[in-house]
N, C-alpha and C positions, 0 to 999 in steps of 0.2 A: 195444427189445429184441425179438428174434425167438424164438419158442418153437415147437418142432416136437413133434408127438405123432403116433403111428401112427394110421392110418385104421382104421375098423372092418373093412374088407375085409382088411387085413393082419393084424389081430388074429385074425380067423376062420381065415385061412390058417395062421397059426402054430399055432393049436389043432388044425387038420386034419393038419398035417405037422410035428409038433414035432421029429422027428429031422432032417429036411432043414434046417430053420431053425437047429437047434442046431449042425449041422456048419458052416454058414455063419458063425454068430456066433463059434464057436471059431476058425475061420480068420481072421476079422477081428481078433479079440483076440490072436492068437498072437504078434504081433510079428515074424513071419517074412517079411512082405511089405512092400515099399515102395509107398506109395499114389501114384498119378498121376491127373491129370485130363485130360479131353477126348479120351481114347482108351482102348481096352481094356487095352493093354499095349505095351511096347517090343519090337520085333522082336529076337529073340535073348535076351530076358530074360523070356520069358513065364512061367516058373516061379517068378520071384522078385519080380515087381512087377505092378501093374495097378490098375484101378479096382475099386470094390466089386463090380461085376457079374462081372469077371474072377475075382476071388477066390471068388465063388460057383461058377464053373466048376471051379476047382481043388478046392474043398471037395467037390464032387459027383463028382470023378474024371474030368471031361472033359479029354481031351488038348488043351491050349491051342494046340498047333501044327497041329492039323488044318486043312486048307484046303477040306474038302468043304462043300457047302451043307447047311444044316440043313433037314430036312423041315418043321419047325415054322413058321419065319418066312421061309425062303428067304434067310437071312443067313449069311455066312461064320461058322463057329464062333468065330473070333477076334473077332467083333463082337457076339456073345451066344450065338448058336447053340443047341446042344442043351438047355441049361438055360434054359427060358423060363418055367417054371411050377413053383411049389412050393405044395402045398396048394390048388390051384385059383387061385392068384394069379399074374398075369403080372408077373414081376419086372422085365421090361424096360419095360413101358408102364403098369402099374397104378399107381394113386395110393397111395404108400406112407406118406406123412406129410402132416399138415395143418400149415400155417404160420399161426401166430397172432401178432398184434402188429406186423405189418409195414405201414408206411404206403404202401409201394410195390406192395403186392399186395392183392387182395381177401381179406377175412377168410375163413378156412376153405378156401382154395384148395389143392387136392391137389398134391403134389410127387412125382415119380418118383424112384427110387433114383439114376438118373443125374444128376438135378438136385441131389440132396443131395450127391453126390460132386463134381460139377463147378461148378455155379452157386453153391452156398452153402459149398463147401469144408469140409464136415463131414468129420472124420477117421474112421477105421475104428471107433474106440471109440464115437464119437457115433452112427454108423450102427447099430452093434450095439445100443446103448442103445434106439434107436427100434424096432428089430425086437423087442426084449424088452418094449416098452411103457412105457419111461421117457420123461420129458419132457427134451428137450435145449434149453438156452437159449444163445443167442448174444448177445454184447454189442450195444450200439446200433449 
């Protein structure tokens, strides 16, 4: 069994910017978006589907169709862009969750949001639970 819990860094960020994270959690739980893996969104469907990081963009009011470069990371907005930081936490590269109980990984190894969405196929509800500090368990 795999168990995911949020990292201390994520917990501090949520306390620092509760409004920003609440908007993201609400969007993840809204049922309005189709979740996809291994890319931010489908061209032409940017407002209705995406990965968890794309949903963060939508929740924060970033136009998902912008093609300009972000000053933050130099990435196209469609690849993360303007929303890279909430409460001092780098949502693209920060370790969001600790994975416990996996024989294939080192105990306590941190996982980014993109890995939760893509590698472990956690759904939006489960990702929202991790943001809120709940433990998410996956079967063996």
